LOVEXSE-602052 format. One line per field, with one value per atom (N, C-alpha, C, O): chain; x, y, z; residue number from 1. Coordinates in Angstrom, 3 decimals. Layout:
REM LOVEXSE-602052
keba	c(A  ...)
x	c(X  ...)
y	c(Y  ...)
z	c(Z  ...)
drengu	c(NUM  ...)
REM end
This chain:
REM LOVEXSE-602052
keba	c(A  A  A  A  A  A  A  A  A  A  A  A  A  A  A  A  A  A  A  A  A  A  A  A  A  A  A  A  A  A  A  A  A  A  A  A  A  A  A  A  A  A  A  A  A  A  A  A  A  A  A  A  A  A  A  A  A  A  A  A  A  A  A  A  A  A  A  A  A  A  A  A  A  A  A  A  A  A  A  A  A  A  A  A  A  A  A  A  A  A  A  A  A  A  A  A  A  A  A  A  A  A  A  A  A  A  A  A  A  A  A  A  A  A  A  A  A  A  A  A  A  A  A  A  A  A  A  A  A  A  A  A  A  A  A  A  A  A  A  A  A  A  A  A  A  A  A  A  A  A  A  A  A  A  A  A  A  A  A  A  A  A  A  A  A  A  A  A  A  A  A  A  A  A  A  A  A  A  A  A  A  A  A  A  A  A  A  A  A  A  A  A  A  A  A  A  A  A  A  A  A  A  A  A  A  A  A  A  A  A  A  A  A  A  A  A  A  A  A  A  A  A  A  A  A  A  A  A  A  A  A  A  A  A  A  A  A  A  A  A  A  A  A  A  A  A  A  A  A  A  A  A  A  A  A  A  A  A  A  A  A  A  A  A  A  A  A  A  A  A  A  A  A  A  A  A  A  A  A  A  A  A  A  A  A  A  A  A  A  A  A  A  A  A  A  A  A  A  A  A  A  A  A  A  A  A  A  A  A  A  A  A  A  A  A  A  A  A  A  A  A  A  A  A  A  A  A  A  A  A  A  A  A  A  A  A  A  A  A  A  A  A  A  A  A  A  A  A  A  A  A  A  A  A  A  A  A  A  A  A  A  A  A  A  A  A  A  A  A  A  A  A  A  A  A  A  A  A  A  A  A  A  A  A  A  A  A  A  A  A  A  A  A  A  A  A  A  A  A  A  A  A  A  A  A  A  A  A  A  A  A  A  A  A  A  A  A  A  A  A  A  A  A  A  A  A  A  A  A  A  A  A  A  A  A  A  A  A  A  A  A  A  A  A  A  A  A  A  A  A  A  A  A  A  A  A  A  A  A  A  A  A  A  A  A  A  A  A  A  A  A  A  A  A  A  A  A  A  A  A  A  A  A  A  A  A  A  A  A  A  A  A  A  A  A  A  A  A  A  A  A  A  A  A  A  A  A  A  A  A  A  A  A  A  A  A  A  A  A  A  A  A  A  A  A  A  A  A  A  A  A  A  A  A  A  A  A  A  A  A  A  A  A  A  A  A  A  A  A  A  A  A  A  A  A  A  A  A  A  A  A  A  A  A  A  A  A  A  A  A  A  A  A  A  A  A  A  A  A  A  A  A  A  A  A  A  A  A  A  A  A  A  A  A  A  A  A  A  A  A  A  A  A  A  A  A  A  A  A  A  A  A  A  A  A  A  A  A  A  A  A  A  A  A  A  A  A  A  A  A  A  A  A  A  A  A  A  A  A  A  A  A  A  A  A  A  A  A  A  A  A  A  A  A  A  A  A  A  A  A  A  A  A  A  A  A  A  A  A  A  A  A  A  A  A  A  A  A  A  A  A  A  A  A  A  A  A  A  A  A  A  A  A  A  A  A  A  A  A  A  A  A  A  A  A  A  A  A  A  A  A  A  A  A  A  A  A  A  A  A  A  A  A  A  A  A  A  A  A  A  A  A  A  A  A  A  A  A  A  A  A  A  A  A  A  A  A  A  A  A  A  A  A  A  A  A  A  A  A  A  A  A  A  A  A  A  A  A  A  A  A  A)
x	c(0.894  -0.011  0.896  0.773  1.916  2.794  3.585  3.841  3.903  4.606  3.746  4.169  2.411  1.486  1.308  1.224  1.248  1.066  2.273  2.198  3.348  4.733  4.819  5.220  4.506  4.437  3.393  3.619  2.321  1.324  1.838  1.619  2.520  2.943  4.024  4.063  4.914  5.945  5.512  6.087  4.428  3.905  3.202  3.244  2.515  1.885  3.034  2.826  4.182  5.055  5.692  6.018  5.852  6.385  5.469  5.913  4.063  3.106  3.165  3.140  3.239  3.311  4.560  4.603  5.598  6.830  6.933  7.534  6.321  6.289  5.421  5.729  4.422  3.487  4.305  4.213  5.076  5.772  6.892  7.201  7.479  8.530  7.919  8.477  6.781  6.222  5.645  5.545  5.235  4.743  5.968  5.820  7.108  8.388  8.962  9.760  8.540  9.205  8.809  7.717  9.491  9.258  8.025  7.952  7.026  5.898  5.619  4.923  6.349  6.146  7.572  8.477  7.593  8.638  8.180  7.145  8.940  8.534  9.600  10.691  9.256  10.344  9.899  8.810  10.781  10.562  10.858  11.996  9.751  9.983  10.259  11.086  9.558  9.773  9.380  8.625  9.928  9.600  9.017  9.720  7.967  7.429  7.319  7.188  7.398  7.162  6.450  6.516  5.774  5.268  6.375  7.540  5.954  7.070  7.555  6.806  8.781  9.360  9.449  9.403  9.577  9.689  11.236  12.175  11.363  12.748  12.640  11.719  13.563  14.629  14.125  13.105  14.732  14.142  14.181  15.142  13.094  12.957  12.964  12.690  13.313  13.347  14.341  13.966  15.637  16.740  16.731  17.009  16.338  16.331  15.017  15.097  13.895  12.779  12.900  12.310  13.703  13.789  14.657  14.335  15.630  16.539  15.733  15.931  14.835  14.099  13.123  12.913  12.427  11.400  12.008  11.425  13.335  13.804  14.132  13.863  14.715  15.140  13.815  13.813  12.746  11.512  10.824  10.233  10.901  10.457  11.405  10.912  12.627  13.555  13.370  13.811  12.679  12.403  11.417  11.397  10.628  9.402  10.024  10.615  9.976  10.514  9.898  10.532  8.509  7.689  8.010  7.575  8.774  9.043  10.535  11.509  10.659  11.975  12.004  11.050  13.175  13.366  14.276  14.411  15.015  16.045  15.814  15.481  16.006  15.954  17.199  17.245  18.193  19.491  20.138  19.566  21.473  22.172  22.568  23.340  22.156  21.395  19.876  19.563  18.901  17.593  16.990  17.236  16.051  15.525  14.284  13.732  13.897  12.877  11.928  12.353  10.709  9.842  9.365  8.877  9.541  9.019  9.946  9.482  11.228  12.226  11.760  11.753  11.368  10.912  9.651  9.613  8.666  7.472  7.906  7.355  8.835  9.259  9.886  9.531  10.872  11.553  10.595  10.741  9.591  8.588  7.897  7.595  7.587  6.726  7.544  7.083  8.895  9.742  10.152  10.541  10.030  10.379  9.004  9.027  7.816  6.486  6.312  5.876  6.619  6.393  5.376  5.192  4.689  3.816  4.557  5.062  4.603  5.358  4.559  3.419  5.119  4.506  5.496  6.635  5.102  5.801  5.368  4.189  6.211  5.688  6.215  7.348  5.154  5.505  5.326  4.197  6.250  6.014  5.807  6.584  4.621  4.147  4.165  3.475  5.135  4.982  3.868  4.021  2.777  1.644  1.526  0.859  2.293  2.305  3.683  4.134  4.268  5.419  5.467  5.869  5.021  4.734  5.366  5.597  5.662  6.046  5.332  4.973  5.137  4.531  5.113  5.540  5.107  5.641  4.424  3.774  4.060  2.882  3.444  4.620  2.392  2.662  2.880  2.346  3.752  3.956  2.773  1.790  2.967  1.822  1.624  2.519  0.527  0.224  1.323  1.579  1.864  3.026  4.342  5.321  4.527  5.860  6.366  5.523  7.662  8.072  8.446  8.368  8.854  9.250  8.168  7.246  8.226  7.311  7.540  8.646  6.484  6.867  6.758  5.852  7.848  8.068  7.495  8.002  6.409  5.797  6.026  5.842  6.374  6.585  5.639  5.541  4.935  3.940  4.361  4.536  4.501  4.719  3.625  3.285  3.131  2.308  2.662  3.054  2.466  3.023  1.923  1.071  1.983  1.009  1.898  2.872  1.508  2.149  1.210  0.183  1.451  0.645  1.433  2.651  0.611  1.414  0.469  -0.754  1.238  0.545  1.252  2.420  0.481  1.019  1.970  1.834  2.959  3.875  3.462  3.141  3.395  3.682  2.264  2.295  1.149  -0.186  -0.268  -0.743  0.217  0.061  -1.245  -1.519  -1.942  -3.172  -2.995  -2.264  -3.627  -3.619  -3.958  -5.035  -2.912  -3.136  -3.462  -4.394  -2.682  -2.851  -2.537  -1.887  -2.935  -2.432  -2.228  -2.887  -1.220  -1.103  -0.716  -0.170  -1.008  -0.871  -0.293  -0.599  0.556  1.047  1.259  1.597  1.083  1.204  1.908  1.678  2.756  3.514  3.605  3.773  3.513  3.804  4.915  4.815  5.933  6.863  7.117  7.170  7.274  7.391  8.510  8.966  9.032  10.062  9.936  9.545  10.267  10.240  11.643  12.780  11.310  12.548  12.324  11.222  13.549  13.467  13.363  12.603  14.070  13.947  14.201  14.808  13.680  13.618  15.091  15.528  15.734  16.900  16.705  16.068  17.259  17.054  17.470  16.883  18.558  19.035  18.035  17.822  17.472  16.436  15.274  14.730  14.845  13.580  13.827  12.972  14.970  15.394  15.413  14.891  16.000  16.030  14.669  14.363  13.794  12.430  11.736  11.011  11.958  11.363  11.689  10.786  12.938  13.491  12.969  12.703  12.774  12.156  10.672  10.244  9.937  8.656  8.499  7.651  9.262  9.334  9.535  8.878  10.418  10.721  9.563  9.235  8.953  7.755  6.555  5.932  6.304  5.121  5.437  4.493  6.718  7.010  6.821  6.280  7.255  7.134  5.654  5.320  4.707  3.310  2.820  2.096  3.089  2.535  2.998  2.188  4.360  4.670  4.052  3.625  3.987  3.385  1.957  1.492  1.193  -0.194  -0.142  -0.892  0.643  0.620  0.785  0.036  1.818  2.157  1.099  0.780  0.472  -0.546  -1.766  -2.335  -2.125  -3.208  -2.909  -3.786  -1.606  -1.189  -1.428  -2.016  -0.948  -0.820  -2.426  -2.773  -3.284  -4.634  -5.439  -6.344  -5.071  -5.812  -5.536  -6.416  -4.399  -4.070  -4.658  -4.671  -5.115  -5.642  -7.028  -7.777  -7.443  -8.807  -9.571  -9.177  -10.614  -11.330  -12.376  -12.957  -12.519  -13.521  -14.895  -15.200  -15.765  -17.100  -17.772  -17.532  -18.656  -19.464  -20.744  -21.487  -21.059  -22.380  -23.431  -23.324  -24.509  -25.734  -26.572  -26.839  -26.940  -27.913  -29.291  -29.497  -30.126  -31.579  -32.090  -31.757  -32.883  -33.594  -34.575  -35.340  -34.643  -35.637  -36.655  -37.592)
y	c(-1.181  0.035  1.201  2.014  1.273  2.450  2.582  3.670  1.438  1.744  2.118  2.736  1.713  2.330  3.807  4.537  4.262  5.665  6.503  7.688  5.852  6.495  6.537  7.582  5.553  5.571  6.557  7.218  6.696  7.616  9.027  9.913  9.265  10.475  10.951  12.130  10.032  10.375  10.632  11.467  9.908  10.241  11.476  12.122  11.965  13.264  14.347  15.442  14.107  15.154  15.333  16.459  14.252  14.314  15.133  15.971  14.831  15.534  17.117  18.007  17.276  18.877  19.375  20.481  18.660  19.216  19.457  20.435  18.520  18.747  19.955  20.661  20.124  21.376  22.611  23.608  22.605  23.874  24.195  25.362  23.185  23.347  23.961  24.923  23.462  23.882  25.202  25.930  25.578  27.093  27.995  29.179  27.515  28.416  28.627  29.538  27.755  27.925  29.438  29.941  29.918  31.286  31.024  30.053  31.983  32.017  33.173  33.119  34.321  35.455  36.342  36.555  36.781  37.639  39.078  39.475  39.857  41.217  42.230  42.258  43.083  43.869  45.317  45.781  45.971  47.433  48.319  48.425  49.014  49.795  51.284  51.952  51.753  53.164  53.428  52.669  54.513  55.188  56.566  57.385  56.910  58.222  58.856  58.211  60.272  60.995  62.333  62.864  62.880  64.172  65.246  65.092  66.400  67.250  68.000  68.127  68.464  69.324  68.531  69.093  67.210  66.340  66.429  66.096  66.858  66.965  66.115  66.271  65.289  64.886  63.985  63.329  63.891  63.010  61.569  61.070  61.009  59.538  58.454  57.288  58.890  58.000  56.821  55.650  57.215  56.266  55.319  54.120  56.131  55.316  54.331  53.155  54.864  54.161  52.936  51.896  53.075  51.904  50.786  49.599  51.258  50.275  49.599  48.398  50.239  49.623  48.775  47.681  49.159  48.335  47.010  45.934  47.162  45.704  45.003  43.804  45.457  44.595  44.023  42.857  44.764  44.200  43.081  42.149  43.176  42.163  40.875  39.747  41.071  39.878  39.135  37.991  39.771  39.071  37.853  36.882  38.051  37.064  35.870  36.153  34.663  33.478  33.234  32.689  33.629  33.358  34.369  34.193  35.460  36.522  36.423  36.196  36.576  36.643  38.086  38.539  38.733  40.075  40.116  41.156  39.029  38.892  37.608  36.575  37.713  36.424  36.054  35.086  36.882  36.615  37.894  38.983  37.687  38.906  38.700  37.766  39.442  40.585  40.067  38.988  40.992  40.398  40.402  41.339  39.313  39.324  40.346  40.870  40.590  41.633  41.181  40.398  41.677  41.424  39.946  39.386  39.373  37.901  37.010  35.984  37.276  36.463  36.430  35.360  37.578  37.594  36.623  35.740  36.861  35.987  34.394  33.566  34.030  32.780  32.249  31.170  33.068  32.823  32.624  31.625  33.449  33.241  32.034  31.332  31.682  30.383  29.298  28.333  29.364  28.143  27.974  26.899  29.045  28.922  28.923  29.079  28.763  28.799  29.859  29.636  31.097  32.353  33.290  33.290  34.096  34.948  36.334  36.691  37.045  38.300  39.581  39.771  40.332  41.838  42.907  42.803  43.880  45.113  46.138  46.478  46.548  47.450  48.866  49.181  49.742  51.102  51.452  51.271  51.923  52.481  54.036  54.827  54.327  55.863  56.285  55.732  57.438  57.961  59.051  60.125  58.692  59.655  60.752  61.759  60.505  61.663  61.491  60.398  62.681  62.822  64.204  65.203  64.209  65.486  65.419  64.324  66.628  66.588  67.794  68.755  67.715  68.775  68.804  67.781  69.967  70.216  70.441  71.474  69.520  69.468  70.048  69.955  70.678  71.101  69.946  68.849  70.276  69.126  68.439  69.044  67.159  66.378  66.873  67.472  66.625  67.202  66.577  65.375  67.473  67.001  66.992  66.668  67.279  67.097  68.541  69.416  68.807  70.068  70.375  71.510  69.276  69.370  69.180  68.405  69.886  69.583  68.348  67.814  67.931  66.556  66.830  67.391  66.308  66.385  65.073  64.001  65.169  64.045  63.916  64.915  62.883  62.686  61.628  60.548  61.897  60.871  60.603  61.503  59.271  58.956  57.873  57.007  57.997  57.147  56.713  57.500  55.355  54.794  53.881  53.339  53.757  52.894  52.097  52.614  50.818  50.016  49.661  49.041  49.964  49.714  48.543  48.563  47.608  46.520  46.191  46.322  45.721  45.354  43.879  43.635  43.096  41.804  41.846  42.632  40.978  40.860  39.694  38.736  39.552  40.588  41.347  42.338  40.911  41.477  43.028  43.803  43.394  44.870  45.158  46.319  44.242  44.327  44.685  43.990  45.716  46.005  44.936  44.343  44.638  43.442  43.629  43.015  44.489  44.616  45.815  46.558  46.255  47.486  47.068  46.195  47.788  47.617  49.013  49.869  49.156  50.644  50.462  49.540  51.415  51.502  52.849  53.778  53.010  54.441  54.288  53.354  55.242  55.223  56.526  57.460  56.742  58.024  57.760  56.808  58.592  58.408  59.850  60.854  59.901  61.084  60.993  59.889  62.157  62.317  63.606  64.562  63.722  64.870  65.742  65.270  66.945  67.938  69.293  69.821  69.808  71.213  72.183  73.152  71.890  72.567  71.493  70.428  71.945  70.932  71.046  72.111  69.944  69.794  68.951  67.898  69.453  68.793  67.297  66.472  67.048  65.700  64.610  63.491  65.190  64.366  64.203  63.104  65.321  65.152  64.139  63.303  64.227  63.394  61.820  60.933  61.596  60.347  59.823  58.741  60.630  60.160  59.827  58.839  60.588  60.487  59.137  58.451  58.715  57.498  56.403  55.356  56.436  55.521  55.097  53.947  56.387  56.259  55.558  54.676  55.931  55.420  53.799  53.059  53.409  52.033  51.223  50.152  51.812  51.025  51.028  50.004  52.251  52.190  51.287  50.651  51.159  50.243  48.815  47.984  48.514  47.197  46.800  45.790  47.621  47.323  47.164  46.184  48.002  47.863  46.526  45.796  46.229  44.947  43.749  42.802  43.735  42.581  42.462  41.326  43.493  43.576  43.004  42.066  43.480  43.089  41.655  41.027  41.058  39.649  38.866  37.791  39.334  38.638  38.528  37.445  39.557  39.502  38.529  37.757  38.516  37.671  36.130  35.287  35.912  34.576  34.136  32.989  35.023  34.651  34.448  33.617  35.249  35.275  34.092  33.763  33.336  32.256  30.880  29.933  30.804  29.572  29.424  30.395  28.361  28.233  27.165  26.005  27.642  26.908  25.894  26.238  24.638  23.823  24.205  24.443  24.274  24.451  23.188  22.161  23.214  22.169  22.193  23.170  21.086  20.910  20.630  19.657  21.457  21.160  20.105  20.175  19.122  18.090  18.415  18.753  18.285  18.520  16.972  15.953  17.071  15.671  15.396  16.285  14.124  13.730  12.895  12.451)
z	c(-0.033  0.061  -0.088  -1.003  0.939  0.873  -0.549  -1.065  -1.054  -2.392  -3.492  -4.469  -3.333  -4.417  -4.288  -5.276  -2.989  -2.846  -3.150  -3.475  -3.032  -3.463  -4.835  -5.348  -5.563  -7.067  -7.531  -8.544  -6.894  -7.450  -7.190  -8.016  -6.055  -5.658  -6.622  -6.974  -7.059  -7.959  -9.267  -9.965  -9.705  -11.070  -11.079  -12.127  -10.039  -9.910  -9.825  -10.348  -9.220  -9.176  -10.671  -11.046  -11.470  -12.764  -13.672  -14.457  -13.516  -14.294  -13.959  -14.809  -12.723  -12.282  -12.759  -13.298  -12.613  -12.995  -14.579  -15.023  -15.394  -16.678  -17.126  -18.086  -16.436  -16.664  -16.300  -17.017  -15.262  -14.884  -15.866  -16.107  -16.413  -17.457  -18.659  -19.187  -19.145  -20.370  -20.246  -21.234  -19.026  -18.757  -18.839  -19.142  -18.596  -18.556  -19.923  -20.144  -20.876  -22.191  -22.864  -22.598  -23.491  -24.307  -25.187  -25.940  -25.040  -25.812  -26.791  -27.805  -26.254  -26.859  -27.305  -26.498  -28.634  -28.931  -28.743  -29.278  -27.989  -27.937  -28.328  -27.758  -29.338  -29.891  -29.467  -29.805  -28.731  -28.347  -29.474  -29.931  -29.969  -31.146  -30.779  -31.402  -29.783  -29.541  -28.009  -27.402  -27.466  -26.300  -26.446  -27.039  -26.047  -26.291  -24.835  -23.794  -24.957  -23.840  -24.092  -25.201  -23.079  -23.260  -23.661  -23.294  -24.469  -24.862  -23.553  -22.584  -23.577  -22.405  -21.079  -19.985  -21.236  -19.960  -19.463  -20.186  -18.306  -17.707  -16.385  -15.582  -16.241  -17.178  -18.295  -18.079  -19.452  -20.601  -20.058  -19.473  -20.310  -19.866  -20.914  -20.629  -22.252  -23.172  -22.982  -22.931  -22.882  -22.715  -21.505  -21.502  -20.434  -19.136  -19.225  -18.870  -19.689  -19.988  -20.791  -20.495  -21.852  -22.762  -21.929  -21.885  -21.377  -20.615  -19.551  -19.369  -18.819  -17.755  -18.346  -17.822  -19.473  -20.097  -20.616  -20.481  -21.279  -21.649  -20.553  -20.617  -19.404  -18.275  -17.650  -17.256  -17.552  -17.054  -17.958  -17.412  -19.281  -20.060  -19.902  -19.873  -19.812  -19.550  -18.370  -18.263  -17.376  -16.113  -16.257  -15.501  -17.314  -17.556  -18.314  -19.356  -17.962  -18.747  -19.943  -20.846  -20.112  -21.356  -22.420  -23.558  -22.110  -22.970  -23.666  -22.949  -24.894  -25.594  -26.275  -26.907  -26.078  -26.742  -27.732  -28.377  -27.996  -29.099  -29.816  -29.235  -31.125  -31.919  -32.710  -33.470  -32.481  -33.068  -33.500  -33.452  -33.962  -34.365  -35.731  -35.946  -36.738  -36.754  -36.755  -37.259  -36.103  -36.040  -37.248  -38.007  -37.670  -38.663  -38.911  -37.943  -40.152  -40.320  -41.545  -42.394  -41.591  -42.657  -42.692  -41.710  -43.874  -43.948  -43.243  -42.746  -43.132  -42.349  -40.895  -40.287  -40.315  -38.912  -38.758  -37.901  -39.632  -39.506  -39.643  -38.917  -40.525  -40.659  -39.358  -38.881  -38.765  -37.493  -36.438  -35.734  -36.200  -35.122  -35.337  -34.372  -36.584  -36.701  -36.388  -35.779  -36.798  -36.564  -34.974  -34.518  -34.278  -32.866  -32.130  -30.909  -32.760  -32.093  -31.217  -30.088  -31.614  -30.873  -31.421  -32.638  -30.644  -30.975  -30.873  -29.808  -31.926  -32.009  -31.626  -32.051  -30.915  -30.633  -30.804  -30.349  -31.419  -31.515  -30.327  -30.230  -29.562  -28.299  -28.405  -28.769  -28.007  -27.861  -26.426  -25.971  -25.632  -24.366  -24.461  -24.996  -23.847  -23.830  -22.271  -21.416  -22.015  -20.786  -20.842  -21.424  -20.208  -20.318  -19.422  -19.657  -18.225  -17.265  -16.483  -16.142  -16.255  -15.504  -14.827  -15.422  -13.508  -12.901  -11.500  -10.986  -10.849  -9.504  -8.863  -9.544  -7.536  -6.813  -5.354  -4.817  -4.778  -3.450  -2.623  -2.786  -1.723  -0.917  0.454  0.807  1.191  2.601  3.522  3.364  4.557  5.397  6.109  6.538  6.185  7.007  8.461  9.056  8.962  10.437  11.358  11.427  11.977  13.087  12.343  13.016  11.129  10.505  10.094  9.897  9.963  9.756  8.245  7.774  7.538  6.202  5.217  5.472  4.027  3.020  2.134  2.047  1.501  0.864  -0.811  -1.427  -1.249  -2.848  -3.315  -2.985  -4.103  -4.738  -6.234  -6.930  -6.737  -8.120  -8.664  -8.080  -9.765  -10.296  -11.793  -12.614  -12.043  -13.499  -13.842  -13.036  -15.046  -15.549  -17.050  -17.912  -17.226  -18.549  -19.156  -18.451  -20.352  -21.114  -22.123  -22.671  -22.333  -23.428  -24.539  -24.267  -25.618  -26.679  -27.596  -27.772  -28.101  -28.832  -29.924  -29.886  -30.961  -32.405  -32.626  -32.320  -33.117  -33.531  -34.650  -35.587  -34.552  -35.811  -36.527  -35.824  -37.822  -38.729  -39.081  -39.811  -38.601  -39.101  -38.850  -39.680  -37.685  -37.578  -36.732  -36.430  -36.401  -35.691  -34.191  -33.486  -33.715  -32.315  -31.393  -31.457  -30.398  -29.650  -28.170  -27.650  -27.489  -26.080  -25.625  -26.361  -24.314  -23.670  -22.270  -21.705  -21.727  -20.228  -19.681  -20.377  -18.513  -17.851  -16.458  -15.702  -16.197  -14.850  -14.268  -15.001  -12.997  -12.372  -11.019  -10.251  -10.793  -9.578  -9.052  -9.837  -7.762  -7.022  -5.947  -5.173  -5.919  -4.906  -4.249  -4.959  -2.844  -2.192  -1.285  -0.988  -0.779  0.269  0.866  0.196  2.200  2.864  2.480  2.462  2.220  1.763  2.458  2.604  2.885  3.339  1.956  1.954  0.954  -0.242  -1.487  -1.371  -2.542  -3.657  -4.323  -4.761  -4.343  -4.994  -6.366  -6.362  -7.469  -8.763  -8.870  -9.571  -8.087  -8.002  -7.413  -7.879  -6.286  -5.587  -6.512  -6.624  -7.224  -8.006  -9.147  -9.440  -9.762  -10.812  -10.307  -10.982  -9.184  -8.517  -8.436  -8.936  -7.770  -7.476  -8.871  -8.985  -9.791  -11.145  -11.708  -12.188  -11.677  -12.120  -11.246  -11.838  -9.977  -9.099  -9.523  -9.619  -9.771  -9.941  -11.471  -11.607  -12.522  -13.740  -13.757  -14.490  -12.952  -12.762  -12.304  -12.815  -11.288  -10.756  -11.832  -12.111  -12.388  -13.250  -14.477  -14.946  -15.072  -16.071  -15.582  -16.311  -14.366  -13.894  -13.951  -14.570  -13.279  -13.155  -14.564  -14.740  -15.709  -16.907  -17.581  -18.151  -17.491  -18.107  -17.345  -18.006  -16.156  -15.503  -15.840  -15.934  -16.037  -16.420  -17.891  -18.161  -18.792  -20.132  -20.314  -21.063  -19.601  -19.770  -19.141  -19.649  -17.993  -17.409  -18.439  -18.579  -19.094  -20.101  -21.153  -21.539  -21.692  -22.730  -22.198  -22.875  -21.031  -20.522  -20.314  -20.596  -19.856  -19.552  -20.781  -20.857  -21.749  -23.056  -23.850  -24.646  -23.780  -24.513  -24.088  -24.874  -22.901  -22.379  -22.911  -22.814  -23.443  -23.833  -22.940  -22.811  -22.389  -21.499  -22.305  -23.334  -21.701  -22.310  -21.960  -20.792  -22.961  -22.741  -22.383  -23.018  -21.332  -20.957  -21.578  -21.480  -22.262  -22.945  -21.983  -21.237  -21.935  -20.994  -21.792  -22.992  -20.925  -21.452  -20.881  -19.716  -21.750  -21.426  -21.089  -21.693  -20.090  -19.742  -20.682  -21.057  -21.154  -22.160  -21.525  -22.188)
drengu	c(1  1  1  1  2  2  2  2  3  3  3  3  4  4  4  4  5  5  5  5  6  6  6  6  7  7  7  7  8  8  8  8  9  9  9  9  10  10  10  10  11  11  11  11  12  12  12  12  13  13  13  13  14  14  14  14  15  15  15  15  16  16  16  16  17  17  17  17  18  18  18  18  19  19  19  19  20  20  20  20  21  21  21  21  22  22  22  22  23  23  23  23  24  24  24  24  25  25  25  25  26  26  26  26  27  27  27  27  28  28  28  28  29  29  29  29  30  30  30  30  31  31  31  31  32  32  32  32  33  33  33  33  34  34  34  34  35  35  35  35  36  36  36  36  37  37  37  37  38  38  38  38  39  39  39  39  40  40  40  40  41  41  41  41  42  42  42  42  43  43  43  43  44  44  44  44  45  45  45  45  46  46  46  46  47  47  47  47  48  48  48  48  49  49  49  49  50  50  50  50  51  51  51  51  52  52  52  52  53  53  53  53  54  54  54  54  55  55  55  55  56  56  56  56  57  57  57  57  58  58  58  58  59  59  59  59  60  60  60  60  61  61  61  61  62  62  62  62  63  63  63  63  64  64  64  64  65  65  65  65  66  66  66  66  67  67  67  67  68  68  68  68  69  69  69  69  70  70  70  70  71  71  71  71  72  72  72  72  73  73  73  73  74  74  74  74  75  75  75  75  76  76  76  76  77  77  77  77  78  78  78  78  79  79  79  79  80  80  80  80  81  81  81  81  82  82  82  82  83  83  83  83  84  84  84  84  85  85  85  85  86  86  86  86  87  87  87  87  88  88  88  88  89  89  89  89  90  90  90  90  91  91  91  91  92  92  92  92  93  93  93  93  94  94  94  94  95  95  95  95  96  96  96  96  97  97  97  97  98  98  98  98  99  99  99  99  100  100  100  100  101  101  101  101  102  102  102  102  103  103  103  103  104  104  104  104  105  105  105  105  106  106  106  106  107  107  107  107  108  108  108  108  109  109  109  109  110  110  110  110  111  111  111  111  112  112  112  112  113  113  113  113  114  114  114  114  115  115  115  115  116  116  116  116  117  117  117  117  118  118  118  118  119  119  119  119  120  120  120  120  121  121  121  121  122  122  122  122  123  123  123  123  124  124  124  124  125  125  125  125  126  126  126  126  127  127  127  127  128  128  128  128  129  129  129  129  130  130  130  130  131  131  131  131  132  132  132  132  133  133  133  133  134  134  134  134  135  135  135  135  136  136  136  136  137  137  137  137  138  138  138  138  139  139  139  139  140  140  140  140  141  141  141  141  142  142  142  142  143  143  143  143  144  144  144  144  145  145  145  145  146  146  146  146  147  147  147  147  148  148  148  148  149  149  149  149  150  150  150  150  151  151  151  151  152  152  152  152  153  153  153  153  154  154  154  154  155  155  155  155  156  156  156  156  157  157  157  157  158  158  158  158  159  159  159  159  160  160  160  160  161  161  161  161  162  162  162  162  163  163  163  163  164  164  164  164  165  165  165  165  166  166  166  166  167  167  167  167  168  168  168  168  169  169  169  169  170  170  170  170  171  171  171  171  172  172  172  172  173  173  173  173  174  174  174  174  175  175  175  175  176  176  176  176  177  177  177  177  178  178  178  178  179  179  179  179  180  180  180  180  181  181  181  181  182  182  182  182  183  183  183  183  184  184  184  184  185  185  185  185  186  186  186  186  187  187  187  187  188  188  188  188  189  189  189  189  190  190  190  190  191  191  191  191  192  192  192  192  193  193  193  193)
REM end
């Protein structure tokens, strides 16, 4: 009886392990096409935003951001995606809001609060069809007590808020993709005759 349970438990672990491995295989190719920001945004968030965006995408095991050197394009890209069984997406990261404000001190405190808010949105289109595919959004507010506003502190807070907002947007986008690819079985209802 004990041996039978052990064998059944081992078989169950193999099945669970196989499912976990298949979930970890890359399923999506994501190409970062652009980072857009509102005009007159200081500091400029394009370069830092692209680097953060790529690093956050690479944290997900089901996402691939590179297909080789040099990367294929056009019909060769479609063929490479099909050969590797990947779904391709072209991504655009939009910084929709980047603002800061100096708020009065909280009750019982002496120093004012510097608040920075950054909002981002991810737009994606399928490769190679160009069809709009998904969107993800993220918003972050970061604050600190200050006696006076220093540009260095404001820039640092802006980058912290940008990092968190991008992380939220990427996590939401990948979760939407993962949830959207699973097909549930429909149950047929039987009428009593």
